C-alpha positions in Angstrom: -40.5 32.4 24.5 -43.7 33.5 22.6 -43.7 34.9 19.1 -44.3 38.5 20.3 -41.5 38.3 22.8 -39.1 36.9 20.2 -40.1 39.7 17.8 -39.7 42.4 20.5 -36.2 41.0 21.4 -35.3 41.0 17.7 -36.5 44.6 17.3 -34.6 45.8 20.4 -31.4 44.4 18.9 -31.7 46.0 15.5 -29.5 48.9 14.5 -27.2 49.2 17.5 -24.3 46.9 16.8 -24.0 48.6 13.5 -22.6 51.8 14.8 -20.7 50.7 17.9 -17.9 48.7 16.2 -18.0 50.8 13.1 -15.4 51.0 10.4 -14.2 47.5 11.3 -16.8 45.2 9.8 -16.3 43.0 6.7 -17.7 44.4 3.5 -20.3 43.0 1.1 -18.7 43.4 -2.3 -21.7 42.0 -4.2 -24.3 44.4 -2.8 -25.1 47.3 -5.1 -25.2 50.5 -3.1 -28.4 51.7 -4.6 -31.9 52.2 -3.2 -34.3 54.5 -5.2 -36.9 54.5 -2.5 -34.3 55.7 0.1 -33.2 58.6 -2.2 -36.7 59.6 -3.1 -37.8 59.6 0.6 -34.9 61.7 1.9 -35.1 64.1 -1.0 -38.8 64.8 -0.2 -38.1 65.1 3.6 -35.6 67.9 2.9 -33.3 66.9 5.7 -30.2 67.5 3.6 -29.3 71.2 2.9 -30.1 72.4 -0.6 -27.5 71.5 -3.2 -25.8 68.9 -0.9 -27.9 65.8 -1.7 -25.4 64.3 -4.2 -22.6 64.8 -1.7 -24.7 63.1 0.9 -25.3 60.1 -1.3 -21.7 59.9 -2.4 -20.6 59.9 1.3 -23.1 57.1 2.1 -21.5 54.9 -0.6 -18.0 55.4 0.7 -16.5 53.0 3.3 -16.6 54.3 6.9 -13.2 55.5 8.2 -11.8 53.6 11.2 -12.0 55.4 14.5 -10.5 54.5 17.9 -11.1 55.8 21.4 -8.6 55.6 24.1 -10.2 54.3 27.3 -9.5 53.8 31.0 -8.2 56.0 33.7 -7.1 59.4 32.6 -3.5 59.0 33.6 -3.2 55.7 31.8 -5.0 57.1 28.8 -2.4 59.8 28.4 0.4 57.2 28.3 -1.5 55.2 25.6 -1.9 58.4 23.6 1.8 59.1 23.9 2.6 55.6 22.7 0.2 55.9 19.7 1.6 59.3 18.6 5.3 58.5 19.1 5.3 55.0 17.6 2.4 54.0 15.4 1.1 57.2 13.9 4.5 58.3 12.7 5.1 54.9 11.0 1.6 55.0 9.3 2.4 58.3 7.5 5.2 56.6 5.5 3.0 53.7 4.3 1.6 53.4 0.8 -1.0 50.8 -0.1 -2.1 50.2 -3.7 -0.5 53.5 -4.7 -2.5 55.4 -2.0 -0.6 57.1 0.7 -2.0 56.5 4.2 -3.0 59.7 5.9 -1.8 60.2 9.5 -4.6 59.6 12.0 -6.3 62.8 13.2 -7.9 63.5 16.5 -11.7 64.1 16.4 -11.9 67.8 17.0 -14.9 67.7 19.2 -13.8 64.8 21.5 -12.0 66.1 24.7 -8.3 65.7 25.3 -7.5 64.0 22.0 -8.9 60.8 23.3 -10.6 59.8 20.0 -8.9 59.4 16.5 -10.0 58.7 13.0 -8.0 57.6 9.9 -8.8 57.1 6.2 -8.0 53.4 6.6 -10.7 50.8 6.6 -10.6 47.7 8.8 -9.8 45.6 5.8 -6.7 47.6 4.9 -5.5 47.5 8.5 -6.0 43.8 8.8 -4.6 42.7 5.4 -1.6 45.0 4.9 1.7 43.5 6.1 3.0 47.1 6.4 0.4 47.8 9.1 0.8 44.5 10.9 2.3 46.1 14.0 -0.4 48.7 14.2 -3.1 45.9 13.8 -1.6 43.8 16.6 -1.3 46.8 18.8 -5.0 47.5 18.3 -6.1 43.9 18.9 -4.0 43.6 22.1 -4.9 46.9 23.5 -8.6 46.4 22.7 -8.7 43.1 24.5 -7.1 44.6 27.6 -9.6 47.4 27.6 -7.3 50.3 26.8 -8.6 51.1 23.3 -12.2 50.9 22.0 -12.8 50.6 18.3 -16.0 52.5 18.0 -17.7 54.7 15.4 -17.3 58.4 15.9 -21.0 59.3 16.2 -21.5 56.5 18.7 -19.3 58.5 21.1 -21.6 61.5 21.2 -24.4 60.5 23.6 -22.3 59.8 26.7 -20.5 63.1 26.3 -23.9 65.0 26.2 -25.0 63.3 29.5 -22.3 65.3 31.4 -21.5 62.5 33.8 -20.2 63.2 37.3 -18.7 60.6 39.6 -21.8 60.6 41.9 -24.4 60.0 39.2 -26.7 57.0 39.2 -26.9 56.0 35.5 -29.2 53.7 33.5 -28.2 52.5 30.1 -31.5 51.1 28.8 -30.4 49.3 25.6 -26.7 48.8 26.3 -25.3 45.9 24.2 -22.8 45.6 22.7 -21.4 48.1 25.3 -19.1 50.8 23.7 -21.2 53.6 25.2 -21.5 51.7 28.5 -17.7 51.7 28.6 -17.6 55.4 28.2 -20.1 55.9 31.0 -17.9 53.7 33.4 -14.8 55.7 32.4 -16.5 59.0 33.2 -17.4 57.7 36.7 -13.8 56.8 37.3 -12.3 60.0 36.0 -10.4 60.4 39.3 -8.1 57.4 39.7 -7.6 58.1 43.4 -11.2 57.2 44.2 -11.6 53.4 44.2 -15.4 53.6 44.8 -17.2 56.5 43.1 -20.6 57.2 44.6 -22.3 56.7 41.3 -22.9 53.5 39.3 -24.0 52.3 35.9 -26.8 49.8 35.4 -26.5 48.4 31.9 -29.6 46.6 30.5 -30.3 44.6 27.4 -33.3 42.6 26.3 -31.2 39.8 24.7 -29.7 37.4 27.2 -26.9 36.3 24.8 -25.9 39.9 24.0 -25.8 40.6 27.8 -22.7 38.5 27.9 -21.1 40.6 25.2 -21.9 43.5 27.4 -20.3 41.8 30.4 -17.1 41.2 28.3 -16.9 44.9 27.4 -17.5 46.1 30.9 -15.2 43.6 32.6 -12.2 45.0 30.7 -12.6 48.2 32.7 -12.4 46.4 36.1 -15.0 48.6 37.8 -16.9 47.8 41.0 -19.7 50.2 39.9 -21.2 48.4 37.0 -24.2 46.0 36.9 -25.4 44.2 33.8 -29.1 43.2 33.8 -31.4 41.5 31.4 -34.9 43.1 30.9 -37.2 44.4 28.2 -36.3 48.1 28.2 -39.9 49.2 27.6 -40.9 47.8 31.0 -37.7 47.6 32.9 -38.7 47.3 36.6 -38.6 50.2 39.1 -36.0 49.4 41.7 -36.2 50.0 45.5 -33.3 51.2 47.6 -32.7 51.9 51.3 -32.6 55.7 51.8 -32.0 57.1 55.3 -33.5 54.0 57.0 -36.6 53.7 54.8 -37.5 52.1 51.5 -37.5 54.5 48.5 -37.7 54.2 44.7 -34.5 54.5 42.7 -34.6 57.4 40.3 -31.6 57.9 38.0 -29.6 61.1 37.5 -28.7 60.2 34.0 -30.3 57.8 31.4 -28.9 56.8 28.1 -31.8 55.8 25.8 -30.1 54.6 22.7 -33.0 52.8 21.2 -33.3 50.1 18.5 -33.8 51.7 15.1 -33.9 51.0 11.4 -30.2 51.9 11.2 -30.1 53.8 7.9 -27.3 56.0 9.3 -25.0 52.9 9.3 -25.2 52.2 5.5 -21.5 53.1 5.1 -20.6 50.1 7.4 -23.6 47.8 7.3 -23.9 47.5 3.6 -26.8 45.1 4.0 -29.1 48.1 4.8 -29.0 49.2 1.2 -31.1 46.3 0.0 -33.2 45.9 3.1 -34.2 49.6 3.7 -37.9 50.4 3.4 -40.1 53.0 5.1 -42.1 50.3 6.9 -39.1 49.7 9.2 -39.5 53.0 10.9 -43.3 52.5 11.2 -42.8 49.2 12.9 -40.2 50.6 15.4 -41.8 53.9 16.3 -44.1 52.4 19.0 -41.3 50.4 20.6 -39.1 53.5 20.6 -41.9 55.5 22.3 -42.4 52.9 25.0 -38.7 52.7 25.8 -38.4 56.5 25.9 -41.5 56.9 28.1 -40.2 54.2 30.5 -36.9 56.1 30.6 -38.4 59.5 31.6 -40.5 57.8 34.2 -37.4 56.6 36.0 -35.4 59.8 35.5 -35.0 61.9 38.6 -36.4 65.5 38.5 -33.4 67.6 37.4 -31.8 64.7 35.6 -30.9 64.4 31.9 -31.9 61.7 29.4 -30.2 61.4 26.0 -32.3 59.8 23.3 -30.4 58.7 20.3 -30.7 56.6 17.1 -28.5 55.8 14.2 -31.4 56.5 11.9 -31.9 59.8 9.9 -35.7 59.2 9.8 -37.9 61.8 11.5 -40.5 59.1 12.3 -37.9 57.6 14.7 -36.3 60.8 15.7 -38.2 64.1 16.0 -41.6 62.3 16.0 -40.7 60.4 19.2 -39.3 63.5 20.9 -42.3 65.7 20.0 -44.8 63.0 21.2 -42.8 62.7 24.4 -42.8 66.4 25.0 -46.5 66.7 24.3 -47.4 63.9 26.7 -45.1 65.4 29.4 -47.2 68.6 29.6 -44.1 70.7 30.5 -42.4 68.1 32.7 -39.7 67.7 30.0 -37.8 70.2 28.0 -35.2 69.8 25.2 -31.8 71.1 26.4 -29.7 73.3 24.1 -26.5 71.4 23.6 -25.2 73.5 20.7 -22.1 74.6 22.8 -21.4 71.3 24.4 -19.3 69.7 21.6 -17.4 72.5 19.9 -16.1 71.3 16.5 -19.0 68.9 15.9 -21.0 69.7 12.7 -24.7 68.9 13.0 -28.0 69.9 11.5 -30.8 71.3 13.8 -33.9 69.1 14.2 -36.7 69.6 11.8 -40.3 70.8 12.6 -42.1 69.4 9.6 -42.0 66.0 8.0 -44.4 63.6 6.3 -44.9 59.9 6.3 -44.6 57.5 3.4 -45.7 53.8 3.2 -43.5 51.2 1.6 -45.7 51.4 -1.5 -44.7 55.1 -1.9 -48.0 56.6 -0.6 -47.4 59.9 1.2 -49.4 61.2 4.2 -48.7 64.8 5.3 -51.0 64.7 8.4 -52.8 62.2 10.5 -56.1 63.4 9.0 -54.9 62.1 5.6 -54.5 58.5 6.9 -57.4 56.2 5.9 -58.9 54.2 8.8 -57.7 51.0 7.2 -54.1 52.2 8.0 -54.7 53.2 11.6 -53.2 49.9 12.9 -49.9 50.6 11.2 -49.7 54.4 11.4 -50.1 56.3 14.7 -50.9 60.0 15.4 -47.6 60.4 17.2 -45.7 59.8 14.0 -46.7 63.3 12.7 -45.6 66.7 13.8 -47.9 68.7 16.1 -50.5 70.7 14.2 -50.6 73.6 16.7 -47.9 76.1 15.6 -47.5 77.6 19.1 -47.1 74.2 20.7 -44.6 73.2 18.0 -42.6 76.4 18.5 -42.5 75.9 22.3 -41.0 72.4 21.9 -37.8 73.8 20.3 -37.3 70.7 18.1 -34.4 72.6 16.4 -32.4 71.7 19.6 -32.3 68.1 18.4 -29.0 67.2 16.6 -28.8 65.3 13.3 -25.3 64.4 12.1 -25.0 63.9 8.3 -22.3 61.7 6.9 -20.8 64.1 4.3 -20.2 66.9 6.8 -17.5 65.2 8.8 -16.9 61.9 7.1 -18.9 59.9 9.7 -22.0 57.8 9.9 -25.5 59.2 10.2 -26.9 59.9 13.7 -29.6 61.6 15.7 -29.4 62.8 19.3 -31.6 64.8 21.7 -31.0 65.8 25.3 -34.1 65.9 27.6 -34.1 67.5 31.0 -36.8 66.6 33.5 -38.3 69.6 35.2 -41.2 67.9 37.2 -42.7 64.5 37.7 -44.5 63.0 34.7 -48.2 64.0 34.7 -49.6 60.5 34.5 -47.7 59.5 37.6 -49.2 62.4 39.5 -52.7 61.7 38.4 -52.6 58.0 38.7 -50.3 57.3 41.7 -51.6 53.7 42.2 -52.7 51.1 39.8 -55.3 48.5 41.0 -55.6 45.0 39.9 -58.8 45.4 38.0 -57.0 46.8 34.9 -57.3 44.8 31.8 -54.7 42.1 31.0 -53.7 44.0 27.9 -52.8 47.0 30.1 -51.0 44.8 32.5 -48.7 43.5 29.8 -48.1 46.8 28.1 -48.4 50.0 30.0 -46.9 51.6 33.1 -49.8 53.6 34.3 -50.1 56.6 31.9 -53.6 57.9 31.3 -55.6 57.4 28.2 -53.7 60.1 26.4 -51.0 57.5 25.8 -52.0 55.0 23.1 -51.5 51.3 23.9 -48.5 51.1 21.6 -46.8 54.1 23.2 -47.4 53.2 26.9 -44.8 51.8 29.2 -45.3 48.5 31.2 -47.3 48.2 34.3 -46.0 46.3 37.4 -47.1 42.7 37.1 -48.9 43.0 40.4 -49.9 46.4 41.6 -52.2 46.0 44.6 -51.8 48.4 47.4 -50.1 47.0 50.4 -49.2 48.7 53.7 -45.6 49.6 54.1 -44.7 49.5 50.4 -42.5 52.4 49.2 -44.0 55.2 47.2 -41.6 57.3 45.2 -41.6 61.0 44.5 -43.9 60.3 41.5 -46.3 58.1 43.5 -45.2 54.9 41.7 -45.9 51.7 43.5 -44.4 48.5 42.3 -44.6 45.2 44.2 -43.4 41.7 44.2 -45.4 39.4 41.9 -48.1 37.2 43.5 -47.5 33.5 43.5 -43.7 33.5 44.0 -43.0 30.3 45.8 -42.2 30.4 49.5 -39.0 28.6 48.9 -37.9 31.3 46.4 -39.0 34.1 48.6 -37.2 32.7 51.7 -34.0 32.1 49.6 -34.0 35.6 48.2 -34.7 37.2 51.6 -31.8 35.5 53.4 -29.5 38.1 54.7 -27.0 39.3 52.1 -28.3 36.9 49.4 -29.5 38.0 46.0 -30.8 35.1 44.0 -32.5 35.1 40.6 -36.0 36.4 40.4 -38.9 34.0 40.9 -40.2 32.2 37.9 -43.6 33.8 38.2 -42.1 37.2 37.8 -40.2 36.4 34.7 -39.2 33.4 32.6 -35.4 33.0 32.6 -33.7 32.1 29.3 -30.0 31.6 28.6 -27.5 30.9 31.4 -28.7 30.3 34.9 -26.8 32.8 37.0 -25.3 31.9 40.3 -26.5 33.9 43.3 -24.8 37.0 44.6 -24.0 36.2 48.3 -22.6 39.1 50.4 -20.2 38.3 53.2 -20.8 39.5 56.7 -18.1 41.6 58.6 -17.4 38.7 60.9 -17.1 36.1 58.1 -14.1 33.8 59.0 -12.7 34.2 55.5 -11.5 37.7 56.5 -9.4 36.5 59.5 -6.4 35.4 57.5 -6.9 38.1 54.8 -7.0 40.9 57.4 -3.7 39.8 59.1 -1.8 38.7 56.0 -2.4 41.9 53.9 -2.9 44.2 56.9 -6.2 45.5 55.6 -7.1 49.0 56.9 -10.1 49.3 59.3 -12.1 51.4 56.8 -12.2 48.5 54.3 -15.9 47.9 53.4 -16.1 44.2 54.1 -19.9 44.2 53.6 -19.3 45.1 49.9 -17.5 41.8 49.3 -19.5 39.0 47.7 -19.1 35.5 46.3 -21.2 33.5 43.8 -21.9 30.4 45.8 -24.0 29.4 48.8 -22.1 26.2 49.7 -18.6 24.8 49.6 -15.3 26.8 49.5 -15.4 30.3 48.2 -13.4 30.3 45.0 -13.4 34.0 44.1 -14.3 37.1 46.1 -15.7 40.1 44.3 -16.4 43.7 45.3 -19.2 46.1 44.4 -19.7 49.7 45.5 -22.0 50.5 48.5 -24.7 51.9 46.2 -24.8 48.8 44.0 -25.0 46.6 47.1 -28.0 48.6 48.2 -29.6 47.9 44.8 -28.8 44.2 44.8 -30.1 43.5 48.3 -33.4 45.3 47.7 -34.3 44.0 44.3 -33.5 40.3 44.1 -37.1 39.4 43.3 -37.5 41.8 40.5 -34.1 42.1 38.8 -32.4 39.6 36.6 -28.7 40.4 37.2 -26.2 38.9 34.8 -23.0 40.2 36.3 -21.7 42.7 38.7 -18.6 43.4 40.8 -14.8 43.2 40.2 -12.7 40.2 41.3 -10.3 41.1 44.1 -9.2 37.8 45.6 -8.9 34.2 44.2 -8.4 31.0 46.3 -5.0 29.6 46.0 -4.6 26.3 48.0 -0.8 26.6 48.2 -1.2 30.0 49.9 -2.5 28.5 53.1 0.9 27.3 54.2 2.2 30.9 53.9 -0.6 32.4 55.9 -3.5 33.1 53.5 -5.6 31.0 51.2 -6.4 33.9 48.9 -4.1 35.6 46.4 -4.7 39.1 45.0 -6.5 39.3 41.5 -5.1 41.7 38.9 -8.6 42.7 37.9 -9.4 44.4 41.2 -5.9 45.6 42.2 -6.6 49.3 41.6 -9.9 49.0 43.7 -8.3 47.0 46.5 -4.8 48.4 46.8 -5.7 51.6 48.7 -6.8 49.4 51.6 -3.7 47.1 51.7 -1.0 48.3 54.1 1.6 45.5 53.8 3.1 43.2 51.2 3.6 46.2 48.8 7.0 46.3 47.0 7.9 49.5 45.4 9.4 48.8 41.9 11.2 50.8 39.3 10.7 50.8 35.5 13.6 48.4 35.1 12.1 46.1 37.7 8.8 46.0 35.8 10.6 45.1 32.6 12.3 42.2 34.3 9.1 41.0 36.0 7.1 41.2 32.7 9.7 39.7 30.4 11.2 36.9 32.5 9.3 33.9 33.6 10.5 33.5 37.2 13.4 35.9 37.9 15.5 35.5 41.0 15.2 38.2 43.6 18.7 39.4 42.8 17.5 40.5 39.3 15.6 43.4 41.0 17.3 46.7 41.6 18.6 47.4 45.1 15.5 49.0 46.7 13.0 46.5 45.4 15.4 43.6 46.2 15.7 44.8 49.9 11.9 45.1 50.2 11.3 41.7 48.7 13.9 40.0 51.0 11.9 41.3 54.1 8.6 40.0 52.7 7.5 36.5 53.5 6.4 34.2 50.7 3.0 34.6 49.1 0.9 37.1 47.1 2.2 40.7 46.8 1.5 44.0 45.2 4.2 45.4 42.9 3.7 49.2 42.9 5.3 51.8 40.6 5.0 55.4 41.5 5.9 57.9 38.7 8.7 60.4 39.1 7.6 63.8 37.8 11.2 64.8 37.5 11.8 62.1 34.9 9.3 62.6 32.0 10.9 59.9 30.0 9.3 57.3 32.3 5.5 56.6 32.5 3.8 59.3 34.4 0.9 57.1 35.7 0.9 54.8 38.7 1.2 51.0 37.8 0.1 48.3 40.2 0.7 44.6 39.4 -0.2 41.4 41.3 2.8 39.2 42.0 4.1 36.3 44.0 7.1 36.2 46.3 8.7 32.8 46.1 11.5 31.2 48.1 14.3 32.7 45.9 12.3 34.2 43.1 9.6 36.7 42.3 7.1 36.9 39.5 4.2 39.1 38.2 0.8 37.5 37.7 -0.7 39.6 34.9 -3.0 38.5 32.0 -1.1 38.4 28.7 -2.6 41.4 27.0 -2.2 43.6 30.1 1.4 42.4 30.3 2.0 43.6 26.7 0.2 46.9 27.5 2.5 47.7 30.4 5.6 46.7 28.3 4.6 49.1 25.6 4.1 51.9 28.1 7.7 51.2 29.2 9.1 51.4 25.7 9.4 47.7 25.0 7.8 46.8 21.6 6.0 43.5 21.5 5.4 42.0 18.1 5.2 38.7 16.2 5.5 38.3 12.5 2.8 36.8 10.2 4.1 33.3 10.7 3.9 33.7 14.5 7.6 33.0 14.9 8.3 35.9 17.3 10.5 38.8 16.3 13.4 39.9 18.4 13.0 43.3 19.9 15.7 45.2 21.7 15.4 47.5 24.6 18.5 48.6 26.5 20.4 45.6 25.3 17.7 43.1 26.3 15.8 40.8 24.0 12.2 40.1 24.6 10.3 37.3 23.0 6.5 37.6 23.2 3.5 36.1 21.6 0.7 38.4 20.9 -2.9 37.3 21.0 -4.6 36.8 17.7 -8.0 38.1 16.6 -10.4 39.2 19.2 -13.5 37.2 18.3 -14.3 34.8 21.0 -17.9 33.9 21.5 -19.3 36.6 23.8 -21.4 34.0 25.7 -18.2 32.1 26.7 -16.6 35.3 27.7 -19.4 36.2 30.0 -20.2 32.7 31.3 -16.7 31.6 32.1 -13.9 33.1 34.2 -11.3 34.9 32.1 -9.1 32.2 30.7 -6.2 34.7 30.4 -6.0 34.7 34.2 -3.1 32.6 35.3 -4.0 29.4 37.1 -2.2 29.3 40.4 -3.0 26.0 41.9 0.3 24.2 41.4 3.5 25.4 43.2 7.1 25.2 42.1 10.0 24.3 44.3 10.3 27.9 45.5 6.7 27.8 46.7 5.7 30.1 43.8 2.6 29.0 42.0 3.2 27.9 38.4 1.1 29.8 35.8 -0.8 27.9 33.1 0.1 29.8 29.9 -2.4 29.8 27.1 0.2 29.6 24.3 3.3 27.5 23.7 5.7 30.4 24.2 6.4 32.0 27.5 8.1 35.4 28.2 11.8 34.9 28.5 14.9 37.0 28.7 18.4 36.2 27.7 
């Protein structure tokens, strides 16, 4: 990778992790929270209301409070909330640490349905205090199973302002580490009864390694509507789709443009920023932020919304980018008024005047004041518009800046843009010919000279006109790169195969991804699956894919119809890291019972609506038995479930709990577990943290003491011994590159014909 590419990748990573896992990072005790240049700069800019600057600085020096967000399907989220309120929050109120009484966690007033909470406890306190050990283990376990996200409060704002509906096509341009991506996926799946929402999320990041962190985050939500891709956001390729029998350009209904930034709003958590902060950071990042934002609005559908956000308080990275974007759009974009969208959130309106300072302390109020020797570092777009009428028409006051001392949060900036018409440069320059300069080819996506080279998006690598190529509503043409080898082209164009992009298009770094191979409706693998599980006729077989060309298919995955459309039409231009949710896994022992594929827990909520047999209705007591006993006899089940199980032949099954609205003491959300019916026994095959999650929902507390000895817990006279997973901190690359090791290995069978699980700890669930 060249020096410029490495620097671009480094820049695109800066400032985003800092706010997504906030309040939970280790401190830097030896760093003095002092930066005179920072104080001088922000005093002069006047962003903080008069008389509040000392409060602002005091808040910046305080540790960031811990915040959590409850994730997942709405009905499951309600049960988690009930568990948190009834068990853990009550206990916390009684705790005193170093003479300080812990405050009860409070819901964020502006987050809907009490799904986000904050507390005065830092991560260090939660991790180190024996009195909070149960709460800490709960957080670790539920985070790993995807039911809780530990995320800074201000980081939760952009997805809410996008106003997601289940049919929206969404692009997250700079997505890693993925907390906001998870929010977007949850919003698509607001209705649990719809296994395949019409919309999807394409989550992109420039850093290959960080893409695997993104995969790990997204996989916890088990959605068939998410695709992780690896591109430079400033020139992310335009995608083609089939639309009503012809090729068309994919334009997104919603775009999250959470750009790399200097991150001075994260000082409360990322203490390192105190000593590293300088005004030159924002000057270096402004051009990249402009290019990413321009590329975003180019791919936004007319009528769509794009949220631009940073964790920087600096107008050079905030209002300056928005003002330049509005000016270049010539009325095609407008700032939306979001003042009523999050009642309870305190924020400052965007500013209309600011000035620029170099790291040496030299101030420049306007572009005219900048000496020509500085023109390579300082751009005209960094200053506010000089025309008062034009400035007033932009309504920059609709931007939102969150200051730390107003609601005990980090610092943040967010602006909502609505696209009213195609971008003017796309209308004027619908096609780009090959005689453009090589500099333009590498940098810009077709805007006119009004865009400076540092602000322009990327051009297609080959942009010759060809008959039959699609032209989108904005007249954008983007083609396959010239020189792709015939072998690569022929492989990529095989029916249903989506291989990696050709080398000529893009150099591939990091892991070499396996191809995505879609199955045909008459694939022989469906024969036994269809009859064994009695799959309904409307099951979308063409949405099933595997990751291998040759040999036995080990796992089968599913994606939504819309993502299949994207995959099949863009294999040569898109570097896909991961997509789909696992629905079946090969189990050799299953062949003798009628089907070589067992159900996978990850995809059970997606797949179950299409399964018409091998479903056993279970009660709360049945689930407790199945999740706490290693291999219970059929007779341990209650009468109804026992009778159903006896009629079911050996092999993979669905264990389904349907809530009883007349019994509010029991969970009021549906629960579906994968299981195995053996000769005389039955068992659930559920990853460990998910097992603990369901047990907690049923009122069984799962806990181990500091020594890991296992503490007895009683529920209705039963004892449960469990072993809770330790710290969540596995290498993100491993998580993305390998199959989930928590998945139970089902290759070896016991004497009942029930596959034996491979447990990843010495202890196994048991019941006396």
